[in-house]
N, C-alpha and C positions, 0 to 999 in steps of 0.2 A: 329726471333725477340730477341733481347737480352733483359735480365732483368736490374733493376737497379742496379749501382755498389754499392757494399757494403763494399768491402776493400778500404781502404785509400788509395786515389790517391792525390799527391801534385798538380797536374794540375787541378783536379776537385775542389779541396778544393780552390784554386787561383781563378779559375772561380766565384766560389759561392761569394767569397770575393769580387771580382771586381763587380758584380752584385747588391750584398748589398751596396757598396759605392756608386753605382749609383743611389741608391733610391729604390730599387726594394725589395719586401718583400720575406723573407725565403720561405713561402709557394708557392708563384709565381715561384721563382726559381725551388722550387724542384719538381713543377708539370711538367717541361719542360722534354722530352725526353732525356734520357741519364743522367739525374741528380738524385742523390741518393735521397732517402726519407727523410724527416725531421728527425725521429727517428735516422737514418744512421749518418746524419750530427751531431745530439748531442752526438752520441757515439763517433764519431770523436773528438769533442771538449774534452770529459773527457779522450781521450786516447792520444791526440796529443797537446803536448805543443806548437808547432810552430802554429798549425792551430788555435789553442785558443787564441795566441798573435795577429794573423793575424785577426781574426774574430772580436776581441774587436776593433781593430783599423778600420775595416772596418764599424763596427757599429757606430763608432764616426763619421766617414764620410758620413754615411747614414744620420745622423742629419745634417750636412751641406746641402748634396742634397736636403733633405726636406725642409730646409731654402730656397733655391734657387728656389724650386717649389712654396713656399709659395710667393714669390715675382711674380714668373710668373702668377700664379692663379688671384692674387690681380690686376695684370695689363692687364689681358687679359679677356674682356666681353665675355660672353656666351649667345647667344640668344636662347632663347627656347619658348615654347607655354604652358602657364597654363590654362587649362579648368577646369571651375567649372560646376558640375552637380547638377541637382534638384533631389528631392527625388524620382521621376519617371526615373531616370538615364539619362533623356535628357540635353543636354548642355544647360547651361543658359548663359554662359560667358565664352569669349576666350579672352586671352590678350597675346600678344606676347612682349618679352623684355628678358632683362638681367636676368639671373638666378642667382640673388646676394644671395638668400638664400642658393643656392646649393655651391655656391663658398665660402661662408664664412664656411660652414659646413667642406668643404674640406680644407679650412685654418685652422680651430680650430683642426682638426683631426691631421693634419701636427705639429701643434705647441706643441700638446700634447706630441706626440712621440717623437719630436726633444728633448723637455724638459727632457724626460725620458731617452733617449740614452746619452745626454750631459747635464746633470742638471746644471753645473757650467757655460756653456755658454749660454744655452738657457732656463734655468730655471727660476722660479720667483726669484727674487732678494729680500732679507730681509735687510732693513737698519735700525739696532737696534741701537740706539744712546742713552747710559746711561749716563746721568750727574746729578751730585747732590751729596750731603753730608749727611751723618747719623750724627745726633746729639743725644747723650745720656747724658740724664740729671739723676744723682743718688741723691735722697735726703734720708737721714738719721738723725734720732734723737736718742740721747743718751738714752737708757733702760737699767734699772737695771736688774739683772739676774733673779729676781723674776718675773718681768713682762713678759720678754722673755719666761721664763717657762710657765707663765699662757697663752700667747697667742698662742704660738706653741705647746702646749700639754706635757710639761714636765712632767715626772713622779715624785710623792713624794716617795722617799725611804729613 
C-alpha cells in the first residue's frame, strides 16, 4: 500500500483542477485513493505559481459548474416520502411527493458558493444611482470688529 503523494506532481495537480472545475469539492477529491491530503494541496498552492494560477481558474470554472447544477436541480423533481411521527413515535401521517425543500436548499447552497467563487458574475449586483445637486446658501451680515469679538470670545488686551 502506498501513502498519499506529498511531493508536487503536475499530473496530480492538473487532475485536482479538472475535478474542481467539474464542480467537485476539494475535500471529496482529496479523500480519494492516490490523491494528496488537503494540507498538501494548500502547501503546493503556496509553493508553485503555475498550480496557484491553474487552481484559481479551476475555482472560477467550478462556479460555472455549480450554476449548471442549479438548473438541473430546479428542472428535476425528486420524489420522496415525508413521515410525521406522533409523541409516542408512531407514524401519524405519510406523504409522498416532490422534495422541494431539499431541492431549494441544494440550490441556495450552490448559489452562495458560486457567488463567493465568482462574485462579479454570480454575486448580488448593487445598482447605485446617485443623482441630484447640492445647494449651499451662505448668509452673512456685516458686523463690527467689536461685535465679532463679543460673539466669538475675543480677548481684551
